C-alpha positions in Angstrom: -36.1 -12.4 5.4 -38.3 -9.4 5.2 -36.1 -7.6 7.9 -33.2 -8.0 6.0 -35.0 -5.5 3.3 -36.2 -3.3 5.8 -32.0 -3.0 7.6 -31.1 -2.5 4.0 -33.2 0.1 3.2 -33.0 1.9 6.4 -29.2 1.8 6.3 -28.9 3.1 2.7 -31.4 6.4 3.9 -28.8 7.0 6.6 -25.8 6.7 4.2 -27.6 9.2 1.9 -28.6 11.6 5.3 -24.9 11.6 6.5 -23.5 12.1 2.9 -25.6 15.0 2.6 -24.7 16.5 5.6 -21.3 16.1 4.8 -21.4 17.6 1.2 -23.6 20.7 3.3 -20.4 21.3 5.5 -18.3 21.2 2.7 -19.9 23.8 1.1 -20.0 25.7 3.9 -16.8 25.9 4.6 -16.9 23.8 7.6 -13.3 22.1 6.6 -11.6 25.3 5.7 -8.5 26.2 8.0 -7.7 29.4 7.4 -5.2 29.5 10.9 -3.1 27.2 9.9 -1.6 28.4 6.8 -0.4 31.7 9.0 2.1 29.9 11.8 2.8 27.0 9.2 6.4 28.2 9.0 6.5 28.0 12.6 6.3 24.5 12.8 8.5 23.4 10.2 11.0 21.6 12.1 12.8 19.2 9.4 15.9 20.4 8.0 16.2 21.2 4.1 18.9 18.7 2.0 20.8 20.4 -0.2 21.4 18.6 -3.5 25.0 17.3 -4.0 26.6 19.3 -7.2 28.2 17.1 -9.4 
């Protein structure tokens, strides 16, 4: 039964470490995308449908 408490404690510590690493990556701009907006118009293949006039 004590093994469950140890594993629970370790898993919470690991989860906190991964969450802290994620927050640091977001604050450092790891997920900022500066390339896609500049080429977005080149990849849009959808046809814009006009609304029918009444």
